[in-house]
DSSP file (Angstrom, degrees, kcal/mol; ACC not computed):
  #  RESIDUE AA STRUCTURE BP1 BP2  ACC     N-H-->O    O-->H-N    N-H-->O    O-->H-N    TCO  KAPPA ALPHA  PHI   PSI    X-CA   Y-CA   Z-CA
    1    1 A X     >        0   0    0      0, 0.0     4,-2.0     0, 0.0     5,-0.2   0.000 360.0 360.0 360.0 -38.2  -19.1    0.4   -6.1
    2    2 A X  H  >  +     0   0    0      1,-0.2     4,-2.5     2,-0.2     5,-0.2   0.873 360.0  54.7 -66.7 -35.3  -16.9    2.2   -3.6
    3    3 A X  H  > S+     0   0    0      2,-0.2     4,-2.2     1,-0.2    -1,-0.2   0.880 107.9  48.3 -68.3 -35.2  -16.5   -1.0   -1.5
    4    4 A X  H  > S+     0   0    0      2,-0.2     4,-2.5     1,-0.2     5,-0.2   0.909 111.8  50.4 -68.6 -40.4  -15.3   -3.0   -4.4
    5    5 A X  H  X S+     0   0    0     -4,-2.0     4,-2.1     1,-0.2    -2,-0.2   0.912 112.0  47.6 -61.8 -42.6  -12.8   -0.2   -5.2
    6    6 A X  H  X S+     0   0    0     -4,-2.5     4,-2.1     2,-0.2    -1,-0.2   0.876 110.1  52.9 -65.5 -37.8  -11.6   -0.2   -1.6
    7    7 A X  H  X S+     0   0    0     -4,-2.2     4,-2.4     2,-0.2    -2,-0.2   0.935 111.3  45.4 -65.2 -44.8  -11.3   -4.0   -1.7
    8    8 A X  H  X S+     0   0    0     -4,-2.5     4,-2.0     1,-0.2    -1,-0.2   0.865 110.0  55.5 -65.8 -34.6   -9.1   -3.9   -4.8
    9    9 A X  H  X S+     0   0    0     -4,-2.1     4,-0.5    -5,-0.2    -1,-0.2   0.923 110.1  45.6 -62.0 -43.6   -7.1   -1.1   -3.3
   10   10 A X  H >< S+     0   0    0     -4,-2.1     3,-1.1     1,-0.2    -2,-0.2   0.891 111.3  51.8 -68.1 -40.8   -6.4   -3.3   -0.2
   11   11 A X  H >< S+     0   0    0     -4,-2.4     3,-2.0     1,-0.2    -1,-0.2   0.836  98.7  67.4 -62.6 -32.2   -5.5   -6.3   -2.4
   12   12 A X  H >< S+     0   0    0     -4,-2.0     3,-1.8     1,-0.3    -1,-0.2   0.753  83.2  73.2 -61.9 -23.5   -3.1   -4.1   -4.3
   13   13 A X  T XX S+     0   0    0     -3,-1.1     3,-1.3    -4,-0.5     4,-0.5   0.643  75.6  80.6 -68.7 -11.2   -0.9   -3.9   -1.2
   14   14 A X  H <> S+     0   0    0     -3,-2.0     4,-1.5     1,-0.3    -1,-0.3   0.633  73.3  80.3 -65.3 -11.4    0.1   -7.6   -1.9
   15   15 A X  H <> S+     0   0    0     -3,-1.8     4,-2.3     1,-0.2    -1,-0.3   0.852  83.9  60.5 -64.6 -30.6    2.6   -6.1   -4.4
   16   16 A X  H <> S+     0   0    0     -3,-1.3     4,-2.0     2,-0.2    -1,-0.2   0.925 104.2  44.4 -67.4 -47.0    5.0   -5.3   -1.6
   17   17 A X  H  X S+     0   0    0     -4,-0.5     4,-2.2     2,-0.2    -1,-0.2   0.875 113.2  54.3 -60.9 -34.2    5.5   -8.8   -0.3
   18   18 A X  H  X S+     0   0    0     -4,-1.5     4,-2.3     1,-0.2    -2,-0.2   0.902 107.5  49.6 -66.2 -41.0    5.9   -9.9   -3.9
   19   19 A X  H  X S+     0   0    0     -4,-2.3     4,-2.6     2,-0.2    -1,-0.2   0.889 109.8  51.8 -64.6 -37.2    8.6   -7.3   -4.5
   20   20 A X  H  X S+     0   0    0     -4,-2.0     4,-2.3     2,-0.2    -2,-0.2   0.912 109.0  49.1 -67.2 -38.3   10.4   -8.5   -1.4
   21   21 A X  H  X S+     0   0    0     -4,-2.2     4,-2.0     2,-0.2    -1,-0.2   0.922 111.7  50.0 -65.0 -40.7   10.4  -12.1   -2.6
   22   22 A X  H  X S+     0   0    0     -4,-2.3     4,-1.4     1,-0.2    -2,-0.2   0.923 109.3  51.5 -60.7 -43.6   11.7  -10.8   -5.9
   23   23 A X  H  X S+     0   0    0     -4,-2.6     4,-1.8     1,-0.2    -1,-0.2   0.877 105.9  55.9 -61.6 -38.7   14.4   -8.9   -4.1
   24   24 A X  H  X S+     0   0    0     -4,-2.3     4,-1.3     1,-0.2    -1,-0.2   0.930 107.0  49.2 -59.0 -43.4   15.3  -12.1   -2.2
   25   25 A X  H  X S+     0   0    0     -4,-2.0     4,-0.6     1,-0.2    -1,-0.2   0.770 104.6  59.4 -70.8 -23.5   15.8  -13.9   -5.5
   26   26 A X  H  < S+     0   0    0     -4,-1.4     3,-0.3     1,-0.2    -1,-0.2   0.912 114.9  35.1 -65.3 -40.9   18.0  -11.1   -6.8
   27   27 A X  H >X S+     0   0    0     -4,-1.8     3,-1.2     1,-0.2     4,-0.5   0.609  95.5  86.9 -90.3 -11.7   20.4  -11.6   -3.9
   28   28 A X  H >X S+     0   0    0     -4,-1.3     3,-1.5     1,-0.3     4,-0.8   0.852  79.1  63.3 -57.9 -39.0   20.2  -15.4   -3.6
   29   29 A X  H 3<>S+     0   0    0     -4,-0.6     5,-3.1    -3,-0.3     3,-0.4   0.800  92.3  66.0 -59.2 -25.6   22.9  -16.1   -6.2
   30   30 A X  H X45S+     0   0    0     -3,-1.2     3,-0.6     1,-0.2    -1,-0.3   0.836 102.4  47.6 -66.1 -28.8   25.4  -14.4   -4.0
   31   31 A X  H <<5S+     0   0    0     -3,-1.5    -1,-0.2    -4,-0.5    -2,-0.2   0.689 113.1  48.3 -80.7 -18.7   24.9  -17.2   -1.4
   32   32 A X  T ><5S-     0   0    0     -4,-0.8     3,-1.6    -3,-0.4    -1,-0.2   0.159 115.3-109.7-104.7  15.5   25.3  -19.9   -4.1
   33   33 A X  T < 5 -     0   0    0     -3,-0.6    -3,-0.2     1,-0.3    -4,-0.1   0.901  69.6 -67.5  51.9  43.6   28.4  -18.5   -5.7
   34   34 A X  T > <S+     0   0    0     -5,-3.1     3,-1.1     1,-0.1    -1,-0.3   0.567 102.9 128.8  58.9  15.0   26.4  -17.5   -8.8
   35   35 A X  T <  S+     0   0    0     -3,-1.6     3,-0.1    -6,-0.3    -1,-0.1   0.753  80.8  34.8 -73.5 -21.7   25.7  -21.1   -9.7
   36   36 A X  T 3> S+     0   0    0     -7,-0.1     4,-3.0     1,-0.1     5,-0.3   0.024  80.4 128.6-116.5  26.2   21.9  -20.5  -10.0
   37   37 A X  H <> S+     0   0    0     -3,-1.1     4,-2.7     1,-0.2     5,-0.2   0.904  74.1  41.6 -51.2 -54.6   22.1  -16.9  -11.3
   38   38 A X  H  > S+     0   0    0     -4,-0.2     4,-2.1     1,-0.2    -1,-0.2   0.898 116.1  48.7 -67.5 -39.2   19.8  -17.3  -14.3
   39   39 A X  H  > S+     0   0    0      2,-0.2     4,-2.2     1,-0.2    -1,-0.2   0.928 114.2  46.4 -62.7 -45.3   17.2  -19.4  -12.5
   40   40 A X  H  X S+     0   0    0     -4,-3.0     4,-2.2     2,-0.2    -2,-0.2   0.901 112.2  50.1 -64.7 -40.9   17.1  -17.0   -9.5
   41   41 A X  H  X S+     0   0    0     -4,-2.7     4,-2.6    -5,-0.3    -1,-0.2   0.871 108.2  53.8 -66.1 -35.5   16.9  -13.9  -11.8
   42   42 A X  H  X S+     0   0    0     -4,-2.1     4,-2.2    -5,-0.2    -2,-0.2   0.932 110.0  47.2 -62.2 -43.8   14.0  -15.6  -13.7
   43   43 A X  H  X S+     0   0    0     -4,-2.2     4,-2.5     2,-0.2    -2,-0.2   0.877 109.8  53.0 -61.2 -37.3   12.2  -16.1  -10.4
   44   44 A X  H  X S+     0   0    0     -4,-2.2     4,-2.6     2,-0.2    -2,-0.2   0.927 109.3  49.7 -65.1 -43.8   12.9  -12.5   -9.5
   45   45 A X  H  X S+     0   0    0     -4,-2.6     4,-2.5     1,-0.2    -2,-0.2   0.881 109.4  52.1 -61.2 -39.0   11.4  -11.3  -12.8
   46   46 A X  H  X S+     0   0    0     -4,-2.2     4,-2.2     2,-0.2    -1,-0.2   0.946 111.7  44.8 -63.1 -47.4    8.3  -13.5  -12.2
   47   47 A X  H  X S+     0   0    0     -4,-2.5     4,-2.5     1,-0.2    -2,-0.2   0.883 113.7  50.5 -66.7 -36.6    7.8  -12.0   -8.7
   48   48 A X  H  X S+     0   0    0     -4,-2.6     4,-2.8     2,-0.2    -1,-0.2   0.923 109.9  50.7 -63.3 -43.7    8.4   -8.5  -10.0
   49   49 A X  H  X S+     0   0    0     -4,-2.5     4,-2.1     1,-0.2    -2,-0.2   0.892 112.1  46.8 -61.2 -41.4    5.9   -9.1  -12.8
   50   50 A X  H  X S+     0   0    0     -4,-2.2     4,-2.4     2,-0.2    -1,-0.2   0.907 111.7  51.2 -68.5 -39.9    3.3  -10.3  -10.3
   51   51 A X  H  X S+     0   0    0     -4,-2.5     4,-1.8     1,-0.2    -2,-0.2   0.921 110.4  48.6 -62.0 -43.7    3.9   -7.4   -8.0
   52   52 A X  H  X S+     0   0    0     -4,-2.8     4,-1.0     1,-0.2    -1,-0.2   0.921 109.6  53.4 -62.7 -41.8    3.5   -5.0  -10.9
   53   53 A X  H >< S+     0   0    0     -4,-2.1     3,-0.8     1,-0.2     4,-0.2   0.920 109.0  48.5 -58.7 -44.3    0.3   -6.8  -11.8
   54   54 A X  H >< S+     0   0    0     -4,-2.4     3,-1.5     1,-0.2    -1,-0.2   0.826 103.2  62.1 -65.7 -30.1   -1.0   -6.3   -8.3
   55   55 A X  H >< S+     0   0    0     -4,-1.8     3,-1.4     1,-0.3    -1,-0.2   0.770  90.9  67.4 -66.5 -23.0   -0.1   -2.6   -8.4
   56   56 A X  T << S+     0   0    0     -4,-1.0    -1,-0.3    -3,-0.8    -2,-0.2   0.620  85.5  72.4 -73.5  -9.0   -2.5   -2.1  -11.2
   57   57 A X  T <  S+     0   0    0     -3,-1.5    -1,-0.3    -4,-0.2   -45,-0.2   0.520  75.0 111.1 -79.1  -4.6   -5.4   -2.9   -8.8
   58   58 A X  S <  S-     0   0    0     -3,-1.4     2,-0.5     1,-0.1   -49,-0.1  -0.286  87.9 -87.6 -68.1 155.8   -4.9    0.4   -7.1
   59   59 A X    >   -     0   0    0      1,-0.2     3,-1.1   -54,-0.1    -1,-0.1  -0.527  35.1-159.4 -65.9 116.2   -7.5    3.2   -7.5
   60   60 A X  T 3  S+     0   0    0     -2,-0.5    -1,-0.2     1,-0.3    75,-0.1   0.495  83.5  71.9 -80.2  -4.1   -6.6    5.0  -10.7
   61   61 A X  T 3  S+     0   0    0     74,-0.1     2,-0.3     2,-0.0    -1,-0.3   0.598  92.4  67.7 -85.8  -9.2   -8.5    8.1   -9.6
   62   62 A X  S <  S-     0   0    0     -3,-1.1     2,-0.3     2,-0.0    74,-0.1  -0.847  75.9-133.8-113.0 147.1   -5.9    9.0   -6.9
   63   63 A X        -     0   0    0     -2,-0.3     3,-0.1     1,-0.1    -2,-0.0  -0.757   7.2-149.7 -91.7 143.8   -2.3   10.1   -7.3
   64   64 A X  S    S-     0   0    0     -2,-0.3     2,-0.3     1,-0.2    -1,-0.1   0.804  75.1 -12.2 -84.8 -30.1    0.2    8.3   -5.1
   65   65 A X  S  > S-     0   0    0      1,-0.1     4,-1.8     0, 0.0    -1,-0.2  -0.958  74.8 -92.2-159.8 176.2    2.5   11.4   -4.8
   66   66 A X  H  > S+     0   0    0     -2,-0.3     4,-2.3     1,-0.2     5,-0.2   0.830 118.8  58.6 -67.4 -33.0    3.2   14.9   -6.3
   67   67 A X  H  > S+     0   0    0      1,-0.2     4,-1.5     2,-0.2    -1,-0.2   0.959 109.7  41.3 -62.0 -50.3    5.7   13.5   -8.8
   68   68 A X  H  > S+     0   0    0      1,-0.2     4,-2.8     2,-0.2     5,-0.2   0.854 111.4  58.4 -68.3 -30.2    3.2   11.1  -10.4
   69   69 A X  H  X S+     0   0    0     -4,-1.8     4,-2.0     1,-0.2    -1,-0.2   0.927 104.7  50.2 -62.2 -43.8    0.5   13.9  -10.2
   70   70 A X  H  X S+     0   0    0     -4,-2.3     4,-0.7     1,-0.2    -1,-0.2   0.841 113.1  47.6 -64.8 -31.9    2.7   16.2  -12.3
   71   71 A X  H >< S+     0   0    0     -4,-1.5     3,-0.7     1,-0.2     7,-0.5   0.970 114.8  42.7 -70.1 -53.4    3.2   13.4  -14.9
   72   72 A X  H 3< S+     0   0    0     -4,-2.8    65,-0.2     1,-0.2    -2,-0.2   0.749 110.9  54.4 -70.0 -25.0   -0.4   12.4  -15.2
   73   73 A X  H 3< S+     0   0    0     -4,-2.0     2,-0.6    -5,-0.2    -1,-0.2   0.717  96.6  76.1 -80.4 -20.6   -1.9   15.9  -15.3
   74   74 A X    <X  -     0   0    0     -3,-0.7     4,-2.4    -4,-0.7     5,-0.2  -0.810  69.4-154.9 -93.7 122.1    0.4   16.9  -18.2
   75   75 A X  H  > S+     0   0    0     -2,-0.6     4,-2.1     2,-0.2     5,-0.2   0.899  95.2  47.6 -61.5 -40.1   -0.8   15.5  -21.6
   76   76 A X  H  > S+     0   0    0      2,-0.2     4,-2.3     1,-0.2     5,-0.2   0.955 114.7  44.0 -67.5 -50.0    2.8   15.6  -23.0
   77   77 A X  H  > S+     0   0    0      1,-0.2     4,-2.7     2,-0.2     5,-0.2   0.905 113.4  51.2 -61.5 -41.5    4.5   14.0  -20.0
   78   78 A X  H  X S+     0   0    0     -4,-2.4     4,-2.7    -7,-0.5    -1,-0.2   0.910 110.1  49.7 -65.6 -40.0    1.8   11.3  -19.7
   79   79 A X  H  X S+     0   0    0     -4,-2.1     4,-2.4    -5,-0.2    -1,-0.2   0.930 112.3  47.2 -63.6 -44.1    2.1   10.4  -23.4
   80   80 A X  H  X S+     0   0    0     -4,-2.3     4,-2.2     2,-0.2    -2,-0.2   0.934 113.4  48.6 -60.4 -46.0    5.8   10.1  -23.2
   81   81 A X  H  X S+     0   0    0     -4,-2.7     4,-2.4     1,-0.2    -2,-0.2   0.893 111.6  49.8 -61.8 -42.4    5.6    8.0  -20.1
   82   82 A X  H  X S+     0   0    0     -4,-2.7     4,-2.7     2,-0.2    -1,-0.2   0.877 108.2  52.9 -66.1 -37.5    3.0    5.8  -21.7
   83   83 A X  H  X S+     0   0    0     -4,-2.4     4,-2.8     2,-0.2    -2,-0.2   0.927 109.4  49.5 -62.8 -44.6    5.1    5.3  -24.7
   84   84 A X  H  X S+     0   0    0     -4,-2.2     4,-2.6     2,-0.2     5,-0.2   0.931 112.0  47.9 -58.6 -46.4    8.0    4.2  -22.5
   85   85 A X  H  X S+     0   0    0     -4,-2.4     4,-2.8     1,-0.2     5,-0.2   0.948 112.8  48.8 -61.4 -47.4    5.8    1.7  -20.6
   86   86 A X  H  X S+     0   0    0     -4,-2.7     4,-2.7     1,-0.2    -2,-0.2   0.917 111.1  49.3 -60.5 -42.6    4.5    0.4  -23.8
   87   87 A X  H  X S+     0   0    0     -4,-2.8     4,-3.0     2,-0.2    -1,-0.2   0.929 113.0  46.7 -64.2 -43.3    7.9    0.0  -25.4
   88   88 A X  H  X S+     0   0    0     -4,-2.6     4,-2.9     2,-0.2     5,-0.3   0.917 112.8  50.2 -61.3 -42.2    9.2   -1.8  -22.3
   89   89 A X  H  X S+     0   0    0     -4,-2.8     4,-2.6    -5,-0.2     5,-0.2   0.936 113.8  45.7 -60.2 -46.1    6.1   -4.1  -22.2
   90   90 A X  H  X S+     0   0    0     -4,-2.7     4,-2.8    -5,-0.2     5,-0.3   0.941 114.4  47.1 -65.0 -48.3    6.6   -4.9  -25.8
   91   91 A X  H  X S+     0   0    0     -4,-3.0     4,-2.6     2,-0.2     5,-0.2   0.939 114.9  45.2 -57.5 -51.7   10.4   -5.6  -25.5
   92   92 A X  H  X S+     0   0    0     -4,-2.9     4,-2.4     1,-0.2    -1,-0.2   0.921 115.9  46.6 -62.8 -45.3   10.1   -7.7  -22.4
   93   93 A X  H  X S+     0   0    0     -4,-2.6     4,-2.4    -5,-0.3    -2,-0.2   0.920 114.7  45.3 -62.2 -45.0    7.1   -9.8  -23.9
   94   94 A X  H  X S+     0   0    0     -4,-2.8     4,-2.6    -5,-0.2     5,-0.2   0.912 113.5  50.2 -67.6 -41.9    8.7  -10.3  -27.2
   95   95 A X  H  X S+     0   0    0     -4,-2.6     4,-2.3    -5,-0.3    -1,-0.2   0.895 111.7  48.5 -60.8 -40.0   12.0  -11.2  -25.7
   96   96 A X  H  X S+     0   0    0     -4,-2.4     4,-2.4    -5,-0.2    -2,-0.2   0.909 111.2  49.0 -67.0 -42.0   10.4  -13.7  -23.4
   97   97 A X  H  X S+     0   0    0     -4,-2.4     4,-2.0     2,-0.2    -2,-0.2   0.907 112.0  49.3 -65.1 -40.3    8.3  -15.3  -26.2
   98   98 A X  H  X S+     0   0    0     -4,-2.6     4,-2.8     1,-0.2    -1,-0.2   0.931 111.1  50.4 -63.2 -42.9   11.5  -15.6  -28.3
   99   99 A X  H  < S+     0   0    0     -4,-2.3    -2,-0.2     1,-0.2    -1,-0.2   0.895 109.3  51.1 -61.7 -40.0   13.3  -17.2  -25.3
  100  100 A X  H  < S+     0   0    0     -4,-2.4    -1,-0.2     1,-0.2    -2,-0.2   0.877 117.8  38.4 -63.1 -38.8   10.4  -19.6  -24.8
  101  101 A X  H  < S+     0   0    0     -4,-2.0     2,-1.0     1,-0.2    -2,-0.2   0.792 107.8  63.6 -85.4 -30.8   10.5  -20.7  -28.5
  102  102 A X    ><  +     0   0    0     -4,-2.8     3,-1.1    -5,-0.2    -1,-0.2  -0.782  54.5 174.6-101.9  95.0   14.3  -20.7  -29.1
  103  103 A X  T 3  S+     0   0    0     -2,-1.0    -1,-0.2     1,-0.2     6,-0.1   0.715  74.6  68.5 -70.4 -21.2   15.8  -23.3  -26.9
  104  104 A X  T 3  S+     0   0    0      1,-0.2     2,-1.1    -3,-0.1    -1,-0.2   0.604  82.7  75.8 -79.1  -8.9   19.3  -22.8  -28.4
  105  105 A X    <>  -     0   0    0     -3,-1.1     4,-3.1     1,-0.2     5,-0.2  -0.736  68.9-179.2 -97.1  83.9   19.5  -19.3  -26.9
  106  106 A X  H  > S+     0   0    0     -2,-1.1     4,-2.0     1,-0.2    -1,-0.2   0.860  73.0  47.5 -54.7 -48.1   20.3  -20.7  -23.4
  107  107 A X  H  > S+     0   0    0      1,-0.2     4,-1.1     2,-0.2    -1,-0.2   0.924 117.2  42.3 -63.4 -46.6   20.5  -17.4  -21.5
  108  108 A X  H  > S+     0   0    0      1,-0.2     4,-0.8     2,-0.2    -1,-0.2   0.873 112.1  55.2 -69.5 -37.0   17.3  -16.0  -22.9
  109  109 A X  H >< S+     0   0    0     -4,-3.1     3,-0.5     1,-0.2     4,-0.4   0.879 104.7  53.7 -64.2 -34.0   15.5  -19.3  -22.5
  110  110 A X  H 3< S+     0   0    0     -4,-2.0    -1,-0.2     1,-0.2     4,-0.2   0.825 117.4  36.8 -68.4 -31.3   16.4  -19.4  -18.8
  111  111 A X  H 3X S+     0   0    0     -4,-1.1     4,-2.2    -3,-0.2    -1,-0.2   0.405  89.2 102.1 -99.4   1.7   14.8  -15.9  -18.3
  112  112 A X  H <X S+     0   0    0     -4,-0.8     4,-2.2    -3,-0.5     5,-0.2   0.897  79.3  46.4 -59.0 -50.1   11.9  -16.3  -20.7
  113  113 A X  H  > S+     0   0    0     -4,-0.4     4,-2.3     1,-0.2    -1,-0.2   0.890 113.9  49.5 -63.5 -38.9    9.1  -17.0  -18.3
  114  114 A X  H  > S+     0   0    0     -4,-0.2     4,-2.4     1,-0.2    -1,-0.2   0.871 109.8  50.9 -66.5 -37.2   10.1  -14.1  -16.1
  115  115 A X  H  X S+     0   0    0     -4,-2.2     4,-2.4     2,-0.2    -2,-0.2   0.876 110.6  48.8 -68.5 -35.6   10.4  -11.7  -19.0
  116  116 A X  H  X S+     0   0    0     -4,-2.2     4,-2.8     2,-0.2     5,-0.2   0.926 111.7  50.4 -66.5 -44.6    6.9  -12.7  -20.2
  117  117 A X  H  X S+     0   0    0     -4,-2.3     4,-2.0     1,-0.2    -2,-0.2   0.914 112.3  46.1 -58.1 -44.9    5.6  -12.2  -16.7
  118  118 A X  H  X S+     0   0    0     -4,-2.4     4,-2.0     2,-0.2    -1,-0.2   0.900 111.9  51.4 -66.5 -40.1    7.2   -8.8  -16.4
  119  119 A X  H  X S+     0   0    0     -4,-2.4     4,-1.5     2,-0.2    -2,-0.2   0.902 110.5  47.8 -61.1 -43.9    5.9   -7.8  -19.9
  120  120 A X  H  X S+     0   0    0     -4,-2.8     4,-1.5     1,-0.2    -1,-0.2   0.868 109.9  53.3 -67.4 -35.4    2.3   -8.7  -19.0
  121  121 A X  H  X S+     0   0    0     -4,-2.0     4,-1.6    -5,-0.2    -1,-0.2   0.886 107.9  51.3 -64.7 -38.6    2.5   -6.9  -15.7
  122  122 A X  H  X S+     0   0    0     -4,-2.0     4,-2.2     1,-0.2    -1,-0.2   0.791 102.1  59.8 -72.8 -26.1    3.7   -3.8  -17.6
  123  123 A X  H  X S+     0   0    0     -4,-1.5     4,-2.2     2,-0.2    -1,-0.2   0.900 105.7  49.1 -61.7 -41.4    0.7   -4.1  -20.0
  124  124 A X  H  X S+     0   0    0     -4,-1.5     4,-2.6     2,-0.2    -2,-0.2   0.892 109.8  51.2 -63.6 -38.3   -1.5   -3.8  -17.0
  125  125 A X  H  X S+     0   0    0     -4,-1.6     4,-3.0     2,-0.2    -2,-0.2   0.899 107.2  54.6 -64.6 -40.6    0.5   -0.7  -15.9
  126  126 A X  H  X S+     0   0    0     -4,-2.2     4,-2.1     2,-0.2    -2,-0.2   0.939 110.2  45.4 -58.9 -47.4    0.0    0.7  -19.4
  127  127 A X  H  X S+     0   0    0     -4,-2.2     4,-2.0     1,-0.2    -2,-0.2   0.951 114.6  47.2 -61.2 -47.6   -3.8    0.4  -19.1
  128  128 A X  H  X S+     0   0    0     -4,-2.6     4,-2.6     1,-0.2    -2,-0.2   0.879 110.7  53.5 -60.1 -39.5   -3.8    1.8  -15.6
  129  129 A X  H  X S+     0   0    0     -4,-3.0     4,-2.8     1,-0.2    -1,-0.2   0.887 106.4  51.9 -63.2 -41.6   -1.6    4.7  -16.7
  130  130 A X  H  X S+     0   0    0     -4,-2.1     4,-2.2     2,-0.2    -1,-0.2   0.895 111.4  47.2 -63.2 -43.5   -4.0    5.5  -19.5
  131  131 A X  H  X S+     0   0    0     -4,-2.0     4,-2.6     2,-0.2    -2,-0.2   0.907 112.5  49.5 -63.7 -42.0   -6.9    5.6  -17.0
  132  132 A X  H  X S+     0   0    0     -4,-2.6     4,-3.0     2,-0.2     5,-0.3   0.926 111.6  48.2 -66.0 -43.8   -4.9    7.8  -14.6
  133  133 A X  H  X S+     0   0    0     -4,-2.8     4,-2.3     1,-0.2     5,-0.3   0.942 113.5  47.7 -63.2 -44.8   -3.9   10.2  -17.4
  134  134 A X  H  X S+     0   0    0     -4,-2.2     4,-1.9    -5,-0.2    -2,-0.2   0.941 115.9  44.0 -61.1 -49.1   -7.5   10.5  -18.6
  135  135 A X  H  X S+     0   0    0     -4,-2.6     4,-2.6     1,-0.2    -2,-0.2   0.938 116.1  45.1 -62.1 -48.5   -8.9   11.0  -15.1
  136  136 A X  H  X S+     0   0    0     -4,-3.0     4,-1.9     1,-0.2    -1,-0.2   0.835 112.1  50.6 -70.5 -32.4   -6.3   13.5  -14.0
  137  137 A X  H  X S+     0   0    0     -4,-2.3     4,-2.0    -5,-0.3    -1,-0.2   0.857 111.4  48.9 -73.5 -34.3   -6.4   15.6  -17.2
  138  138 A X  H  X S+     0   0    0     -4,-1.9     4,-2.4    -5,-0.3    -2,-0.2   0.925 111.2  51.6 -65.3 -43.3  -10.2   15.8  -17.0
  139  139 A X  H  X S+     0   0    0     -4,-2.6     4,-1.9     1,-0.2    -2,-0.2   0.892 110.1  48.1 -61.0 -40.6   -9.9   16.8  -13.3
  140  140 A X  H  X S+     0   0    0     -4,-1.9     4,-1.7     2,-0.2    -1,-0.2   0.891 110.5  51.3 -66.4 -40.4   -7.4   19.5  -14.2
  141  141 A X  H  X S+     0   0    0     -4,-2.0     4,-1.4     1,-0.2    -2,-0.2   0.890 109.9  49.8 -62.1 -41.1   -9.6   20.8  -17.0
  142  142 A X  H  X S+     0   0    0     -4,-2.4     4,-1.2     1,-0.2    -2,-0.2   0.883 109.4  51.4 -65.8 -38.5  -12.6   21.0  -14.6
  143  143 A X  H  < S+     0   0    0     -4,-1.9    -1,-0.2     1,-0.2    -2,-0.2   0.857 107.7  53.0 -67.8 -33.8  -10.5   22.9  -12.0
  144  144 A X  H  < S+     0   0    0     -4,-1.7    -1,-0.2     1,-0.2    -2,-0.2   0.842 106.0  53.8 -70.7 -31.1   -9.4   25.4  -14.7
  145  145 A X  H  <        0   0    0     -4,-1.4    -1,-0.2     1,-0.2    -2,-0.2   0.803 360.0 360.0 -70.0 -30.0  -13.1   26.1  -15.6
  146  146 A X     <        0   0    0     -4,-1.2    -1,-0.2    -3,-0.1    -2,-0.2   0.448 360.0 360.0 -75.0 360.0  -14.1   26.9  -12.0
């Protein structure tokens, strides 16, 4: 089991090149005099959504830093954070679906696939966040008992 967890942890590092490609698309319209702004931002959203999806492959039993540890160990903070993630996932996904279906909303239609990609990626983050909160809060309870 540990080797599979290590493999997924290593695969999760592919998120960083995906974020860099997304960042490339954020700045690309500056070289085109903003003529491809919506297309490029849609591509950036797609790559950010993919990067976020790959980040959910990380080991949820470990904290990445002290800041995230403080969030996940606190039941109140983790619930608030999970609600925010859930709301953003819902908003991006619904906006993307509306954009896919409503061709008369040109701006939203251009960004639709990227918004859906980002929303689905955030759904994965929501699931991972729930696992992290559950694990870290159990760990904190066990430490208090000792």
